[in-house]
A tleap script that builds the chain and sets N, CA, C and O, in Angstrom:
source leaprc.protein.ff14SB
mol = sequence {
  NMET THR ARG GLN ILE ALA VAL LYS LEU PRO
  GLU ALA LEU VAL ASP GLU LEU ASP ARG LEU
  VAL GLN ARG GLY THR PHE ASP SER ARG SER
  GLN ALA ILE ARG THR GLY ILE GLU ALA MET
  VAL ALA ARG GLN HIE ARG GLN GLU ILE ASP
  GLN ARG PHE ARG ASP GLY ALA ALA ARG LEU
  PRO GLU THR ILE GLU ASP ILE ASP GLN ALA
  THR ALA LEU ALA ILE SER SER ILE GLN GLU
  GLU PRO TRP GLU ARG TRP CTRP
}
set mol.1.N position { -143.889 -95.686 29.586 }
set mol.1.CA position { -142.779 -94.768 29.773 }
set mol.1.C position { -141.936 -94.762 28.500 }
set mol.1.O position { -141.693 -95.810 27.901 }
set mol.2.N position { -141.511 -93.622 28.111 }
set mol.2.CA position { -140.637 -93.507 26.943 }
set mol.2.C position { -139.332 -92.850 27.359 }
set mol.2.O position { -139.246 -92.165 28.378 }
set mol.3.N position { -138.323 -93.082 26.534 }
set mol.3.CA position { -137.027 -92.483 26.792 }
set mol.3.C position { -136.522 -91.898 25.483 }
set mol.3.O position { -136.604 -92.537 24.434 }
set mol.4.N position { -136.007 -90.700 25.549 }
set mol.4.CA position { -135.470 -90.039 24.374 }
set mol.4.C position { -134.012 -90.435 24.197 }
set mol.4.O position { -133.240 -90.457 25.156 }
set mol.5.N position { -133.646 -90.749 22.951 }
set mol.5.CA position { -132.252 -91.076 22.652 }
set mol.5.C position { -131.812 -90.248 21.446 }
set mol.5.O position { -132.627 -89.837 20.620 }
set mol.6.N position { -130.528 -90.019 21.370 }
set mol.6.CA position { -129.973 -89.281 20.235 }
set mol.6.C position { -129.439 -90.286 19.221 }
set mol.6.O position { -128.755 -91.247 19.575 }
set mol.7.N position { -129.762 -90.047 17.968 }
set mol.7.CA position { -129.314 -90.940 16.903 }
set mol.7.C position { -128.751 -90.082 15.779 }
set mol.7.O position { -129.374 -89.106 15.361 }
set mol.8.N position { -127.578 -90.448 15.295 }
set mol.8.CA position { -127.006 -89.762 14.143 }
set mol.8.C position { -127.276 -90.600 12.910 }
set mol.8.O position { -126.993 -91.797 12.878 }
set mol.9.N position { -127.833 -89.946 11.884 }
set mol.9.CA position { -128.160 -90.625 10.642 }
set mol.9.C position { -127.526 -89.890 9.475 }
set mol.9.O position { -127.349 -88.673 9.529 }
set mol.10.N position { -127.182 -90.618 8.420 }
set mol.10.CA position { -126.671 -89.946 7.226 }
set mol.10.C position { -127.738 -89.011 6.652 }
set mol.10.O position { -128.933 -89.301 6.716 }
set mol.11.N position { -127.300 -87.914 6.103 }
set mol.11.CA position { -128.223 -86.903 5.583 }
set mol.11.C position { -129.177 -87.485 4.547 }
set mol.11.O position { -130.356 -87.133 4.530 }
set mol.12.N position { -128.690 -88.363 3.691 }
set mol.12.CA position { -129.553 -88.958 2.663 }
set mol.12.C position { -130.687 -89.764 3.302 }
set mol.12.O position { -131.811 -89.759 2.800 }
set mol.13.N position { -130.400 -90.442 4.387 }
set mol.13.CA position { -131.426 -91.219 5.073 }
set mol.13.C position { -132.458 -90.304 5.728 }
set mol.13.O position { -133.653 -90.598 5.715 }
set mol.14.N position { -131.997 -89.208 6.292 }
set mol.14.CA position { -132.920 -88.236 6.887 }
set mol.14.C position { -133.810 -87.633 5.798 }
set mol.14.O position { -135.000 -87.414 6.022 }
set mol.15.N position { -133.241 -87.366 4.621 }
set mol.15.CA position { -134.042 -86.852 3.500 }
set mol.15.C position { -135.145 -87.846 3.122 }
set mol.15.O position { -136.289 -87.455 2.887 }
set mol.16.N position { -134.791 -89.134 3.064 }
set mol.16.CA position { -135.793 -90.160 2.750 }
set mol.16.C position { -136.854 -90.228 3.841 }
set mol.16.O position { -138.042 -90.385 3.559 }
set mol.17.N position { -136.419 -90.110 5.063 }
set mol.17.CA position { -137.331 -90.100 6.203 }
set mol.17.C position { -138.308 -88.937 6.084 }
set mol.17.O position { -139.510 -89.104 6.292 }
set mol.18.N position { -137.789 -87.764 5.751 }
set mol.18.CA position { -138.641 -86.586 5.591 }
set mol.18.C position { -139.644 -86.763 4.449 }
set mol.18.O position { -140.779 -86.296 4.541 }
set mol.19.N position { -139.225 -87.437 3.373 }
set mol.19.CA position { -140.149 -87.694 2.260 }
set mol.19.C position { -141.299 -88.593 2.713 }
set mol.19.O position { -142.449 -88.384 2.325 }
set mol.20.N position { -140.984 -89.589 3.533 }
set mol.20.CA position { -142.046 -90.453 4.049 }
set mol.20.C position { -143.041 -89.659 4.892 }
set mol.20.O position { -144.251 -89.873 4.810 }
set mol.21.N position { -142.525 -88.755 5.688 }
set mol.21.CA position { -143.399 -87.921 6.522 }
set mol.21.C position { -144.212 -86.974 5.641 }
set mol.21.O position { -145.409 -86.801 5.868 }
set mol.22.N position { -143.584 -86.363 4.646 }
set mol.22.CA position { -144.294 -85.440 3.747 }
set mol.22.C position { -145.410 -86.142 2.974 }
set mol.22.O position { -146.461 -85.552 2.727 }
set mol.23.N position { -145.183 -87.400 2.592 }
set mol.23.CA position { -146.197 -88.161 1.862 }
set mol.23.C position { -147.319 -88.647 2.771 }
set mol.23.O position { -148.342 -89.140 2.295 }
set mol.24.N position { -147.126 -88.510 4.067 }
set mol.24.CA position { -148.152 -88.930 5.013 }
set mol.24.C position { -148.041 -90.386 5.427 }
set mol.24.O position { -148.933 -90.920 6.086 }
set mol.25.N position { -146.947 -91.027 5.041 }
set mol.25.CA position { -146.745 -92.410 5.451 }
set mol.25.C position { -146.610 -92.494 6.969 }
set mol.25.O position { -147.085 -93.440 7.597 }
set mol.26.N position { -145.967 -91.508 7.535 }
set mol.26.CA position { -145.811 -91.396 8.985 }
set mol.26.C position { -146.155 -89.982 9.403 }
set mol.26.O position { -146.037 -89.045 8.614 }
set mol.27.N position { -146.584 -89.828 10.658 }
set mol.27.CA position { -146.926 -88.507 11.173 }
set mol.27.C position { -145.694 -87.672 11.490 }
set mol.27.O position { -145.736 -86.442 11.457 }
set mol.28.N position { -144.597 -88.359 11.798 }
set mol.28.CA position { -143.394 -87.641 12.202 }
set mol.28.C position { -142.171 -88.526 11.983 }
set mol.28.O position { -142.285 -89.729 11.748 }
set mol.29.N position { -141.006 -87.902 12.065 }
set mol.29.CA position { -139.767 -88.677 12.014 }
set mol.29.C position { -139.736 -89.701 13.147 }
set mol.29.O position { -139.360 -90.856 12.947 }
set mol.30.N position { -140.128 -89.266 14.316 }
set mol.30.CA position { -140.107 -90.154 15.478 }
set mol.30.C position { -140.966 -91.385 15.242 }
set mol.30.O position { -140.556 -92.504 15.550 }
set mol.31.N position { -142.157 -91.179 14.697 }
set mol.31.CA position { -143.035 -92.316 14.442 }
set mol.31.C position { -142.409 -93.258 13.417 }
set mol.31.O position { -142.478 -94.478 13.572 }
set mol.32.N position { -141.804 -92.708 12.381 }
set mol.32.CA position { -141.165 -93.528 11.355 }
set mol.32.C position { -140.019 -94.345 11.944 }
set mol.32.O position { -139.914 -95.544 11.687 }
set mol.33.N position { -139.179 -93.713 12.716 }
set mol.33.CA position { -138.040 -94.407 13.322 }
set mol.33.C position { -138.523 -95.456 14.312 }
set mol.33.O position { -137.999 -96.569 14.346 }
set mol.34.N position { -139.518 -95.107 15.118 }
set mol.34.CA position { -140.067 -96.050 16.096 }
set mol.34.C position { -140.652 -97.273 15.375 }
set mol.34.O position { -140.425 -98.409 15.789 }
set mol.35.N position { -141.398 -97.032 14.303 }
set mol.35.CA position { -141.997 -98.125 13.533 }
set mol.35.C position { -140.919 -99.029 12.939 }
set mol.35.O position { -141.045 -100.254 12.952 }
set mol.36.N position { -139.870 -98.418 12.423 }
set mol.36.CA position { -138.773 -99.198 11.856 }
set mol.36.C position { -138.071 -100.053 12.896 }
set mol.36.O position { -137.758 -101.217 12.647 }
set mol.37.N position { -137.828 -99.478 14.047 }
set mol.37.CA position { -137.155 -100.229 15.116 }
set mol.37.C position { -138.059 -101.344 15.627 }
set mol.37.O position { -137.587 -102.451 15.888 }
set mol.38.N position { -139.365 -101.063 15.776 }
set mol.38.CA position { -140.298 -102.105 16.218 }
set mol.38.C position { -140.311 -103.261 15.221 }
set mol.38.O position { -140.330 -104.425 15.623 }
set mol.39.N position { -140.302 -102.950 13.924 }
set mol.39.CA position { -140.289 -104.005 12.900 }
set mol.39.C position { -139.003 -104.817 12.972 }
set mol.39.O position { -139.029 -106.041 12.843 }
set mol.40.N position { -137.884 -104.142 13.177 }
set mol.40.CA position { -136.599 -104.831 13.263 }
set mol.40.C position { -136.562 -105.749 14.485 }
set mol.40.O position { -136.098 -106.885 14.392 }
set mol.41.N position { -137.044 -105.269 15.616 }
set mol.41.CA position { -137.056 -106.071 16.841 }
set mol.41.C position { -138.002 -107.267 16.667 }
set mol.41.O position { -137.673 -108.377 17.084 }
set mol.42.N position { -139.164 -107.051 16.061 }
set mol.42.CA position { -140.113 -108.144 15.835 }
set mol.42.C position { -139.519 -109.195 14.897 }
set mol.42.O position { -139.697 -110.394 15.112 }
set mol.43.N position { -138.825 -108.752 13.871 }
set mol.43.CA position { -138.180 -109.686 12.935 }
set mol.43.C position { -137.124 -110.516 13.662 }
set mol.43.O position { -137.047 -111.731 13.480 }
set mol.44.N position { -136.321 -109.861 14.475 }
set mol.44.CA position { -135.293 -110.570 15.232 }
set mol.44.C position { -135.925 -111.586 16.171 }
set mol.44.O position { -135.428 -112.702 16.320 }
set mol.45.N position { -137.027 -111.191 16.804 }
set mol.45.CA position { -137.727 -112.089 17.719 }
set mol.45.C position { -138.232 -113.324 16.968 }
set mol.45.O position { -138.088 -114.447 17.451 }
set mol.46.N position { -138.826 -113.118 15.781 }
set mol.46.CA position { -139.304 -114.246 14.976 }
set mol.46.C position { -138.154 -115.160 14.576 }
set mol.46.O position { -138.293 -116.383 14.594 }
set mol.47.N position { -137.025 -114.571 14.216 }
set mol.47.CA position { -135.864 -115.375 13.827 }
set mol.47.C position { -135.362 -116.221 15.002 }
set mol.47.O position { -134.963 -117.371 14.820 }
set mol.48.N position { -135.385 -115.648 16.195 }
set mol.48.CA position { -134.964 -116.398 17.380 }
set mol.48.C position { -135.918 -117.561 17.653 }
set mol.48.O position { -135.478 -118.662 17.985 }
set mol.49.N position { -137.205 -117.320 17.515 }
set mol.49.CA position { -138.194 -118.388 17.710 }
set mol.49.C position { -137.995 -119.473 16.659 }
set mol.49.O position { -138.012 -120.662 16.978 }
set mol.50.N position { -137.806 -119.065 15.406 }
set mol.50.CA position { -137.561 -120.041 14.336 }
set mol.50.C position { -136.334 -120.883 14.634 }
set mol.50.O position { -136.346 -122.097 14.429 }
set mol.51.N position { -135.279 -120.249 15.115 }
set mol.51.CA position { -134.057 -120.982 15.417 }
set mol.51.C position { -134.279 -121.968 16.557 }
set mol.51.O position { -133.783 -123.093 16.514 }
set mol.52.N position { -135.019 -121.551 17.572 }
set mol.52.CA position { -135.318 -122.458 18.681 }
set mol.52.C position { -136.133 -123.658 18.193 }
set mol.52.O position { -135.915 -124.790 18.625 }
set mol.53.N position { -137.071 -123.389 17.288 }
set mol.53.CA position { -137.870 -124.469 16.731 }
set mol.53.C position { -136.979 -125.433 15.945 }
set mol.53.O position { -137.095 -126.650 16.090 }
set mol.54.N position { -136.088 -124.884 15.111 }
set mol.54.CA position { -135.166 -125.736 14.349 }
set mol.54.C position { -134.276 -126.560 15.281 }
set mol.54.O position { -134.053 -127.748 15.048 }
set mol.55.N position { -133.774 -125.921 16.336 }
set mol.55.CA position { -132.928 -126.633 17.299 }
set mol.55.C position { -133.692 -127.772 17.964 }
set mol.55.O position { -133.172 -128.878 18.106 }
set mol.56.N position { -134.926 -127.495 18.371 }
set mol.56.CA position { -135.741 -128.526 19.007 }
set mol.56.C position { -136.073 -129.661 18.052 }
set mol.56.O position { -136.027 -130.831 18.430 }
set mol.57.N position { -136.404 -129.318 16.825 }
set mol.57.CA position { -136.716 -130.346 15.829 }
set mol.57.C position { -135.488 -131.198 15.529 }
set mol.57.O position { -135.620 -132.395 15.273 }
set mol.58.N position { -134.315 -130.611 15.555 }
set mol.58.CA position { -133.088 -131.371 15.307 }
set mol.58.C position { -132.795 -132.320 16.479 }
set mol.58.O position { -132.281 -133.422 16.283 }
set mol.59.N position { -133.131 -131.875 17.704 }
set mol.59.CA position { -132.890 -132.726 18.876 }
set mol.59.C position { -133.881 -133.886 18.943 }
set mol.59.O position { -133.526 -134.997 19.339 }
set mol.60.N position { -135.132 -133.614 18.549 }
set mol.60.CA position { -136.188 -134.627 18.607 }
set mol.60.C position { -136.885 -134.725 17.251 }
set mol.60.O position { -138.026 -134.286 17.109 }
set mol.61.N position { -136.216 -135.288 16.268 }
set mol.61.CA position { -136.836 -135.333 14.931 }
set mol.61.C position { -138.072 -136.234 14.930 }
set mol.61.O position { -138.154 -137.198 15.690 }
set mol.62.N position { -139.022 -135.904 14.069 }
set mol.62.CA position { -140.224 -136.713 13.935 }
set mol.62.C position { -139.870 -138.055 13.307 }
set mol.62.O position { -139.024 -138.148 12.418 }
set mol.63.N position { -140.529 -139.067 13.789 }
set mol.63.CA position { -140.348 -140.387 13.207 }
set mol.63.C position { -141.514 -140.656 12.258 }
set mol.63.O position { -142.506 -139.927 12.260 }
set mol.64.N position { -141.388 -141.699 11.455 }
set mol.64.CA position { -142.481 -142.102 10.572 }
set mol.64.C position { -143.721 -142.423 11.400 }
set mol.64.O position { -144.842 -142.120 10.991 }
set mol.65.N position { -143.522 -143.032 12.556 }
set mol.65.CA position { -144.647 -143.365 13.431 }
set mol.65.C position { -145.356 -142.099 13.922 }
set mol.65.O position { -146.584 -142.068 13.996 }
set mol.66.N position { -144.588 -141.055 14.257 }
set mol.66.CA position { -145.177 -139.780 14.687 }
set mol.66.C position { -146.037 -139.187 13.570 }
set mol.66.O position { -147.153 -138.727 13.809 }
set mol.67.N position { -145.509 -139.205 12.369 }
set mol.67.CA position { -146.230 -138.640 11.227 }
set mol.67.C position { -147.477 -139.454 10.933 }
set mol.67.O position { -148.537 -138.888 10.668 }
set mol.68.N position { -147.362 -140.786 10.978 }
set mol.68.CA position { -148.527 -141.646 10.742 }
set mol.68.C position { -149.611 -141.402 11.788 }
set mol.68.O position { -150.797 -141.348 11.460 }
set mol.69.N position { -149.201 -141.256 13.047 }
set mol.69.CA position { -150.175 -141.009 14.114 }
set mol.69.C position { -150.853 -139.650 13.928 }
set mol.69.O position { -152.068 -139.538 14.094 }
set mol.70.N position { -150.091 -138.631 13.589 }
set mol.70.CA position { -150.669 -137.305 13.369 }
set mol.70.C position { -151.639 -137.327 12.194 }
set mol.70.O position { -152.692 -136.692 12.244 }
set mol.71.N position { -151.289 -138.052 11.143 }
set mol.71.CA position { -152.173 -138.165 9.976 }
set mol.71.C position { -153.467 -138.868 10.361 }
set mol.71.O position { -154.552 -138.425 9.985 }
set mol.72.N position { -153.357 -139.966 11.111 }
set mol.72.CA position { -154.548 -140.706 11.535 }
set mol.72.C position { -155.444 -139.834 12.408 }
set mol.72.O position { -156.665 -139.852 12.253 }
set mol.73.N position { -154.858 -139.080 13.314 }
set mol.73.CA position { -155.652 -138.195 14.174 }
set mol.73.C position { -156.340 -137.103 13.365 }
set mol.73.O position { -157.492 -136.764 13.637 }
set mol.74.N position { -155.648 -136.552 12.379 }
set mol.74.CA position { -156.248 -135.526 11.531 }
set mol.74.C position { -157.419 -136.087 10.740 }
set mol.74.O position { -158.474 -135.457 10.659 }
set mol.75.N position { -157.243 -137.254 10.162 }
set mol.75.CA position { -158.321 -137.886 9.392 }
set mol.75.C position { -159.503 -138.179 10.294 }
set mol.75.O position { -160.648 -137.930 9.917 }
set mol.76.N position { -159.241 -138.705 11.478 }
set mol.76.CA position { -160.303 -139.010 12.432 }
set mol.76.C position { -161.074 -137.749 12.821 }
set mol.76.O position { -162.303 -137.766 12.892 }
set mol.77.N position { -160.360 -136.672 13.070 }
set mol.77.CA position { -161.016 -135.409 13.446 }
set mol.77.C position { -161.911 -134.910 12.328 }
set mol.77.O position { -163.015 -134.426 12.579 }
set mol.78.N position { -161.442 -135.025 11.103 }
set mol.78.CA position { -162.238 -134.563 9.958 }
set mol.78.C position { -163.482 -135.435 9.805 }
set mol.78.O position { -164.569 -134.922 9.539 }
set mol.79.N position { -163.330 -136.745 9.970 }
set mol.79.CA position { -164.462 -137.653 9.821 }
set mol.79.C position { -165.494 -137.448 10.923 }
set mol.79.O position { -166.686 -137.653 10.694 }
set mol.80.N position { -165.061 -137.050 12.106 }
set mol.80.CA position { -165.978 -136.841 13.229 }
set mol.80.C position { -166.689 -135.494 13.167 }
set mol.80.O position { -167.659 -135.273 13.891 }
set mol.81.N position { -166.223 -134.607 12.322 }
set mol.81.CA position { -166.810 -133.269 12.218 }
set mol.81.C position { -168.223 -133.373 11.641 }
set mol.81.O position { -168.432 -134.057 10.639 }
set mol.82.N position { -169.197 -132.698 12.269 }
set mol.82.CA position { -170.570 -132.757 11.743 }
set mol.82.C position { -170.741 -131.812 10.539 }
set mol.82.O position { -171.291 -130.718 10.662 }
set mol.83.N position { -170.267 -132.257 9.405 }
set mol.83.CA position { -170.300 -131.419 8.208 }
set mol.83.C position { -171.738 -131.231 7.743 }
set mol.83.O position { -172.528 -132.175 7.726 }
set mol.84.N position { -172.060 -130.015 7.370 }
set mol.84.CA position { -173.374 -129.734 6.789 }
set mol.84.C position { -173.264 -129.887 5.285 }
set mol.84.O position { -172.274 -129.487 4.672 }
set mol.85.N position { -174.274 -130.458 4.717 }
set mol.85.CA position { -174.280 -130.621 3.261 }
set mol.85.C position { -174.406 -129.247 2.626 }
set mol.85.O position { -175.341 -128.511 2.943 }
set mol.86.N position { -173.505 -128.891 1.755 }
set mol.86.CA position { -173.484 -127.571 1.135 }
set mol.86.C position { -173.840 -127.628 -0.349 }
set mol.86.O position { -173.955 -126.583 -0.989 }
set mol.87.N position { -174.014 -128.800 -0.896 }
set mol.87.CA position { -174.319 -128.889 -2.323 }
set mol.87.C position { -175.735 -129.284 -2.584 }
set mol.87.O position { -176.140 -129.399 -3.741 }
savepdb mol mol.pdb
quit
């Protein structure tokens, strides 16, 4: 489902929008605006996730023991991998 909304834009911005459409970057003004808003919303979403990750890491910081254990597990996984000789 879609909903139509009215948006007022400065004339210079509309001119730039029209140039993008004329160059074939977008099929229409609507597509260009929709793409821009989707990118902005996705960026905001990523920033929120990043902030939550930072908040969680600050609440439960990694210890040296955590890092040592993760390193040991990574090394073990690599050593257990059935590597094929490539040389």
